[in-house]
C-alpha positions as CSV (number, residue, x, y, z in Angstrom):
1,M,-240.7,38.0,-175.3
2,P,-242.9,39.2,-172.5
3,R,-241.3,39.4,-169.1
4,R,-243.8,37.0,-167.6
5,A,-243.0,34.2,-170.1
6,T,-239.3,34.7,-169.5
7,A,-239.7,34.3,-165.7
8,H,-241.8,31.2,-166.3
9,L,-239.0,29.6,-168.4
10,L,-236.4,30.4,-165.9
11,A,-238.4,28.8,-163.1
12,A,-238.9,25.7,-165.1
13,A,-235.2,25.5,-165.8
14,R,-234.5,25.8,-162.1
15,R,-236.9,22.9,-161.3
16,R,-235.3,20.6,-163.9
17,G,-231.8,21.1,-162.5
18,A,-232.8,19.9,-159.0
19,A,-233.6,16.3,-160.2
20,L,-230.0,15.4,-160.8
21,P,-228.6,16.1,-157.3
22,T,-231.6,14.4,-155.9
23,A,-231.0,11.3,-158.0
24,L,-227.4,11.2,-157.2
25,L,-228.2,11.5,-153.5
26,L,-230.6,8.6,-153.7
27,L,-228.1,6.5,-155.7
28,V,-225.5,7.1,-153.0
29,A,-227.9,6.2,-150.3
30,L,-229.0,3.0,-152.1
31,T,-225.3,2.1,-152.7
32,A,-224.5,2.6,-149.1
33,A,-227.5,0.5,-148.0
34,A,-226.6,-2.3,-150.4
35,G,-223.0,-2.2,-149.2
36,G,-224.1,-2.3,-145.6
37,G,-226.4,-5.1,-146.3
38,M,-223.7,-7.1,-148.1
39,A,-221.3,-6.5,-145.2
40,L,-223.9,-7.5,-142.7
41,S,-224.7,-10.6,-144.7
42,R,-221.0,-11.5,-145.0
43,Q,-220.5,-11.0,-141.3
44,S,-223.5,-13.1,-140.5
45,F,-222.3,-15.8,-142.9
46,R,-218.8,-15.8,-141.4
47,G,-220.2,-15.9,-137.9
48,G,-222.5,-18.8,-138.7
49,R,-219.7,-20.6,-140.5
50,N,-217.4,-20.1,-137.6
51,T,-220.0,-21.3,-135.1
52,L,-220.5,-24.4,-137.3
53,V,-216.8,-25.1,-137.4
54,E,-216.5,-24.6,-133.7
55,Q,-219.4,-26.9,-133.0
56,R,-217.9,-29.4,-135.3
57,A,-214.6,-29.2,-133.5
58,F,-216.4,-29.7,-130.2
59,T,-218.2,-32.7,-131.6
60,V,-214.9,-34.1,-132.9
61,A,-213.3,-33.7,-129.4
62,E,-216.4,-35.4,-127.8
63,A,-216.2,-38.2,-130.4
64,G,-212.5,-38.8,-129.7
65,L,-213.1,-38.8,-125.9
66,N,-216.1,-41.2,-126.1
67,Q,-214.2,-43.5,-128.5
68,Q,-211.2,-43.6,-126.2
69,I,-213.4,-44.4,-123.2
70,G,-215.8,-46.7,-125.0
71,G,-213.0,-48.7,-126.7
72,W,-210.8,-48.7,-123.6
73,D,-207.8,-50.9,-123.8
74,P,-207.6,-53.1,-120.7
75,A,-203.9,-53.2,-121.0
76,L,-203.8,-49.6,-119.7
77,N,-205.2,-50.9,-116.4
78,A,-201.9,-52.4,-115.3
79,V,-199.8,-50.0,-113.2
80,A,-196.4,-51.6,-113.9
81,G,-194.8,-53.5,-116.7
82,A,-194.4,-52.9,-120.4
83,D,-198.2,-53.1,-121.0
84,G,-199.3,-50.8,-118.3
85,V,-199.3,-47.1,-117.5
86,P,-197.5,-46.0,-114.3
87,V,-198.9,-43.3,-112.0
88,N,-198.3,-39.9,-113.7
89,G,-197.6,-41.7,-116.9
90,T,-199.2,-40.6,-120.2
91,V,-200.1,-42.3,-123.4
92,T,-201.4,-40.6,-126.5
93,A,-203.4,-41.5,-129.6
94,S,-204.8,-39.9,-132.7
95,I,-208.4,-40.9,-133.5
96,F,-209.7,-40.2,-137.0
97,V,-213.3,-39.0,-137.0
98,A,-214.5,-38.0,-140.5
99,N,-213.5,-35.9,-143.5
100,G,-210.0,-35.3,-142.3
101,D,-211.1,-34.3,-138.8
102,T,-209.0,-35.8,-136.0
103,A,-209.0,-35.9,-132.2
104,D,-205.7,-36.2,-130.4
105,V,-206.3,-38.0,-127.1
106,R,-204.1,-38.1,-124.1
107,V,-204.6,-40.5,-121.2
108,T,-202.8,-39.6,-117.9
109,R,-202.9,-41.9,-114.9
110,L,-203.5,-39.9,-111.7
111,D,-203.4,-42.9,-109.3
112,P,-203.7,-46.7,-109.6
113,M,-207.5,-46.3,-110.1
114,L,-208.0,-42.9,-111.6
115,F,-207.4,-41.6,-115.1
116,W,-207.7,-38.1,-116.8
117,V,-208.7,-38.5,-120.5
118,Q,-208.3,-35.3,-122.6
119,A,-209.3,-35.0,-126.2
120,F,-208.2,-32.1,-128.5
121,G,-210.5,-31.9,-131.5
122,R,-209.7,-30.0,-134.7
123,A,-212.1,-29.4,-137.6
124,S,-212.3,-27.4,-140.9
125,I,-215.2,-27.1,-143.3
126,P,-213.7,-27.7,-145.9
127,N,-210.9,-25.1,-146.2
128,P,-207.9,-26.0,-144.1
129,Q,-207.3,-22.3,-143.5
130,I,-210.6,-22.1,-141.7
131,Q,-210.1,-24.2,-138.6
132,A,-211.4,-24.5,-135.1
133,A,-210.2,-26.4,-132.1
134,R,-211.9,-27.5,-128.9
135,T,-210.7,-29.6,-125.9
136,V,-212.8,-31.7,-123.5
137,G,-211.7,-33.9,-120.7
138,A,-213.2,-36.5,-118.4
139,L,-212.2,-38.2,-115.1
140,V,-212.7,-42.0,-115.3
141,R,-211.8,-44.8,-113.0
142,I,-211.4,-48.6,-113.4
143,A,-214.0,-50.6,-111.5
144,Y,-212.9,-54.2,-110.8
145,P,-214.0,-56.7,-108.3
146,S,-212.4,-56.8,-104.9
147,V,-211.9,-60.5,-104.3
148,Q,-210.4,-61.6,-101.0
149,P,-209.8,-65.4,-101.2
150,Q,-208.8,-67.0,-97.9
151,G,-206.5,-69.5,-99.6
152,A,-205.4,-71.0,-102.9
153,I,-208.7,-72.9,-102.7
154,T,-211.7,-71.4,-100.9
155,T,-214.9,-73.4,-100.8
156,N,-218.1,-73.5,-98.8
157,G,-218.1,-77.2,-98.3
158,N,-215.9,-80.3,-97.9
159,V,-212.8,-81.0,-99.8
160,D,-211.6,-84.4,-100.9
161,V,-208.2,-84.7,-102.4
162,Q,-207.5,-87.9,-104.3
163,G,-204.1,-88.9,-105.6
164,N,-200.6,-87.9,-104.5
165,A,-200.1,-85.9,-107.7
166,F,-202.5,-83.1,-106.7
167,R,-201.1,-80.1,-104.9
168,A,-202.6,-76.9,-103.4
169,D,-200.1,-74.3,-102.3
170,G,-201.0,-71.0,-100.6
171,T,-197.4,-69.6,-100.8
172,D,-197.6,-66.3,-102.7
173,R,-195.5,-66.5,-105.8
174,I,-194.7,-64.8,-109.1
175,P,-196.6,-66.6,-111.9
176,Y,-194.6,-69.5,-113.2
177,A,-191.8,-68.8,-110.8
178,G,-188.8,-71.1,-111.4
179,T,-189.7,-71.8,-115.0
180,G,-188.7,-70.4,-118.4
181,T,-192.1,-68.6,-118.6
182,A,-191.8,-66.8,-115.2
183,W,-193.2,-63.2,-115.3
184,D,-190.7,-60.4,-114.9
185,A,-190.6,-58.6,-111.6
186,A,-191.9,-55.3,-113.2
187,R,-195.3,-56.9,-114.0
188,C,-195.7,-57.9,-110.4
189,A,-194.3,-54.7,-108.8
190,G,-196.6,-53.9,-105.8
191,L,-198.8,-56.9,-106.4
192,T,-197.2,-59.4,-104.0
193,G,-198.7,-60.1,-100.6
194,P,-198.6,-62.4,-97.6
195,N,-198.8,-66.2,-98.0
196,M,-202.3,-67.8,-97.7
197,H,-203.5,-71.2,-96.6
198,A,-203.6,-74.0,-99.2
199,V,-207.3,-74.6,-98.4
200,A,-209.9,-72.4,-96.7
201,V,-213.2,-74.0,-95.6
202,P,-216.0,-73.2,-93.1
203,P,-215.8,-74.4,-89.5
204,G,-216.9,-78.0,-89.3
205,A,-216.1,-78.9,-92.9
206,T,-213.8,-81.8,-93.6
207,V,-210.6,-81.8,-95.8
208,S,-209.5,-85.3,-96.8
209,H,-205.9,-85.2,-98.0
210,T,-202.4,-86.8,-97.7
211,P,-199.4,-84.8,-96.4
212,N,-198.2,-84.1,-99.9
213,N,-201.4,-82.7,-101.2
214,L,-201.2,-79.4,-99.3
215,Q,-198.0,-77.5,-99.7
216,G,-196.6,-74.4,-98.0
217,A,-196.3,-73.4,-94.4
218,L,-200.1,-72.8,-94.1
219,K,-202.3,-75.8,-94.7
220,I,-206.0,-75.5,-93.7
221,L,-207.9,-72.4,-92.6
222,Y,-211.3,-72.9,-90.9
223,T,-213.0,-69.6,-91.2
224,P,-216.7,-68.4,-91.3
225,T,-215.8,-66.2,-94.3
226,A,-215.6,-69.4,-96.4
227,G,-219.1,-70.3,-95.4
228,D,-220.5,-66.8,-96.1
229,P,-222.4,-66.9,-99.4
230,N,-221.5,-63.2,-100.0
231,T,-217.9,-64.3,-100.3
232,Y,-218.7,-65.8,-103.6
233,I,-221.2,-63.3,-105.1
234,A,-220.2,-59.8,-103.7
235,F,-216.9,-58.3,-104.6
236,G,-216.7,-54.7,-103.4
237,T,-218.4,-52.5,-105.9
238,E,-219.0,-55.4,-108.2
239,T,-221.1,-58.6,-108.0
240,M,-221.3,-61.9,-109.7
241,N,-224.1,-60.5,-111.9
242,T,-222.0,-57.5,-113.1
243,L,-219.1,-59.8,-113.9
244,I,-221.4,-62.0,-115.9
245,Q,-223.0,-59.0,-117.7
246,N,-219.5,-57.9,-118.8
247,A,-218.3,-61.3,-119.8
248,D,-216.2,-61.5,-123.0
249,R,-216.9,-65.1,-123.6
250,V,-220.2,-66.8,-122.9
251,F,-220.6,-70.6,-123.5
252,D,-223.4,-73.1,-123.1
253,P,-222.4,-76.4,-121.5
254,G,-220.6,-78.6,-124.0
255,A,-219.8,-75.6,-126.3
256,I,-216.3,-74.8,-124.9
257,P,-213.6,-75.2,-127.6
258,N,-211.4,-78.2,-127.3
259,S,-208.3,-76.2,-128.1
260,I,-208.0,-73.0,-126.1
261,E,-205.1,-70.8,-127.1
262,P,-204.4,-67.2,-128.1
263,S,-204.5,-66.1,-131.7
264,L,-203.5,-63.0,-133.7
265,N,-205.1,-60.9,-136.4
266,P,-203.3,-60.6,-139.8
267,D,-201.9,-57.2,-138.6
268,G,-200.3,-58.9,-135.6
269,S,-202.8,-57.6,-133.0
270,C,-204.5,-59.9,-130.5
271,R,-207.6,-61.5,-132.0
272,V,-210.0,-60.8,-129.1
273,T,-213.0,-61.9,-131.2
274,D,-211.8,-65.5,-131.4
275,P,-213.9,-67.6,-129.0
276,A,-210.9,-69.9,-128.3
277,N,-208.6,-67.0,-127.4
278,W,-208.6,-66.6,-123.6
279,G,-205.4,-64.6,-123.4
280,E,-201.7,-65.4,-123.2
281,P,-200.4,-66.2,-119.7
282,N,-197.0,-67.2,-121.0
283,G,-196.1,-63.8,-122.2
284,S,-192.3,-64.1,-121.7
285,A,-191.9,-67.6,-123.2
286,A,-190.4,-68.1,-126.6
287,G,-193.2,-68.4,-129.2
288,A,-195.8,-66.9,-127.0
289,F,-198.5,-64.6,-128.4
290,R,-197.2,-61.6,-126.6
291,R,-199.7,-59.2,-128.1
292,C,-202.3,-61.2,-126.1
293,R,-200.6,-61.1,-122.7
294,S,-202.6,-58.0,-121.7
295,F,-206.0,-59.6,-122.7
296,F,-207.7,-60.9,-119.5
297,P,-211.2,-62.0,-120.6
298,I,-214.1,-62.8,-118.3
299,V,-215.3,-66.3,-119.4
300,Y,-218.8,-67.4,-118.3
301,V,-220.3,-70.9,-118.7
302,R,-224.0,-71.2,-118.3
303,G,-224.0,-74.5,-116.4
304,S,-221.5,-77.2,-115.6
305,A,-218.3,-77.1,-117.7
306,T,-215.7,-79.6,-118.8
307,I,-212.5,-78.3,-120.3
308,N,-210.9,-80.9,-122.5
309,G,-207.6,-81.0,-124.4
310,N,-204.5,-78.9,-124.0
311,G,-204.8,-75.1,-123.8
312,R,-204.1,-72.0,-121.7
313,G,-205.8,-68.8,-120.7
314,Q,-206.0,-66.1,-118.2
315,G,-208.6,-63.8,-116.6
316,I,-211.8,-64.7,-114.7
317,L,-213.5,-68.0,-115.3
318,I,-217.1,-68.3,-114.0
319,V,-218.9,-71.6,-114.1
320,D,-222.6,-71.7,-113.2
321,G,-222.4,-75.3,-112.1
322,D,-219.6,-77.9,-111.6
323,L,-216.1,-77.6,-113.2
324,R,-214.0,-80.5,-114.5
325,I,-210.6,-79.9,-116.1
326,N,-209.0,-82.6,-118.3
327,G,-205.9,-82.4,-120.3
328,N,-202.8,-80.1,-119.9
329,F,-204.8,-76.9,-119.2
330,T,-203.2,-73.9,-117.7
331,W,-205.2,-71.0,-116.2
332,L,-203.9,-67.8,-114.7
333,G,-206.2,-65.6,-112.6
334,L,-209.5,-66.4,-110.7
335,V,-211.8,-69.3,-111.0
336,L,-215.3,-68.9,-109.6
337,V,-217.5,-72.1,-109.5
338,R,-221.1,-72.1,-108.2
339,D,-221.0,-75.8,-107.2
340,D,-218.0,-78.1,-107.1
341,F,-214.7,-78.8,-108.6
342,N,-214.8,-82.4,-109.9
343,K,-211.9,-84.7,-110.3
344,G,-210.1,-84.2,-113.6
345,N,-207.7,-86.5,-115.5
346,G,-205.1,-84.2,-116.8
347,N,-202.3,-82.0,-115.7
348,A,-204.2,-78.8,-115.0
349,T,-202.6,-75.9,-113.3
350,I,-204.4,-72.9,-111.8
351,T,-202.2,-70.0,-110.8
352,G,-204.1,-67.3,-108.8
353,A,-207.0,-68.5,-106.7
354,A,-210.0,-70.9,-107.0
355,M,-213.3,-70.4,-105.2
356,A,-216.2,-72.9,-105.1
357,R,-219.5,-71.7,-103.7
358,N,-221.1,-75.2,-103.2
359,V,-224.7,-74.0,-103.5
360,D,-226.2,-77.5,-103.4
361,M,-223.9,-78.7,-100.6
362,Q,-224.6,-82.3,-101.7
363,G,-221.0,-83.3,-102.2
364,A,-217.5,-82.2,-102.0
365,S,-215.0,-80.5,-104.2
366,V,-212.9,-83.4,-105.4
367,F,-209.4,-82.8,-106.7
368,G,-207.2,-85.5,-108.3
369,G,-204.9,-86.3,-111.1
370,S,-201.8,-84.2,-111.6
371,Q,-203.5,-80.9,-110.9
372,E,-202.2,-77.9,-109.0
373,V,-203.7,-74.8,-107.6
374,R,-201.0,-72.2,-106.7
375,Y,-201.8,-69.0,-105.0
376,S,-200.5,-65.8,-106.7
377,R,-201.7,-62.4,-105.7
378,C,-200.0,-61.0,-108.8
379,A,-201.9,-63.3,-111.1
380,L,-205.1,-62.6,-109.2
381,E,-204.8,-58.8,-109.3
382,S,-203.6,-58.8,-112.9
383,A,-206.7,-60.8,-113.9
384,L,-209.0,-58.6,-111.9
385,R,-207.6,-55.3,-113.2
386,G,-207.1,-56.6,-116.7
387,S,-210.8,-57.5,-117.0
388,A,-212.0,-54.3,-115.2
389,I,-214.5,-52.0,-116.8
390,L,-214.1,-48.2,-117.1
391,I,-216.7,-45.8,-115.6
392,R,-216.9,-42.0,-115.1
393,V,-216.5,-40.6,-111.6
394,R,-219.7,-39.4,-110.0
395,D,-218.8,-35.8,-109.4
396,R,-217.5,-33.3,-112.0
397,A,-216.6,-36.1,-114.4
398,W,-216.6,-33.9,-117.5
399,A,-215.2,-30.5,-118.5
400,Q,-214.8,-28.4,-121.6
401,L,-211.4,-26.7,-121.4
402,F,-211.8,-24.3,-124.4
């Protein structure tokens, strides 16, 4: 074979041998690129999934916090007693959110008005081994009216007491003191105060009564405060309008149930949705609905009200007109009446304080029958705090802890 042909064949052989290393090099490069892309995709997926789980945990914590605040149990407002939370005391709860996610909520009382609510949210999607946790907290306070009655009965007008069976007593007392339903001392710890007058009226008003009608060492107080309209509509940070807006019970005239008494749900909890359930003032009595003793509703009547029949309740009773009480009705807390108390026929007892604004000033508040109005700062404060609303503080109210 000629030398030139041999050289040509050798060169061709050398060219064919270079393709294999090149192909192997390209295969290795493509494999490395594919592996890197897969690792990058896996890392991106895990990062996105982790972010999603962390965001879900944050949402769970927020949901638990908002549910605790939005569904606030007014029983927590009390500082003392079995139903309340003492200062530096803590209560906990687990709130189910969705798909197994839960928020553990802890409520700590910092002072009589201020609470720290902390929610720990835990979430997983859906593998329990892939979890995230977040914690948020909020500072909240209870906002309740600051009512300063001048006596067991405070009215911007005249008072006419008829019948020897009626009594008004400004002596501060434990609710139902001396009876089998008396509150225990723990519920009234720090909630007692000085004695008040039996009746407080503006200067120049007349109070018609017999010696037995007004009990206690202090009988009648003539004070400009009783004649000030703001006494009956402005209560510190709250007003009459805000109380009405937050009313738990709203009735038209004539629509008040004839039998007002507490009731329970099948699971034994207080049936707060029952229109005839106005709380349980006799919490320590045998047969009392004790699960309702921390329920202090705001009851509002759009006009004059007549309460008939036997019954009992507690809280704040607001009547946008005249009030007449018949039957053996017992009320613990505050009574706010726009116009007058009118003579009733039953054995009504009000423990706390009663205030009549007397807007029309055409008549007098007339008390009669076997009715009693007994001043009790413990009953008054318990009703005001028990019906209080919860609000967030203005500055730095919320924080994400981790």
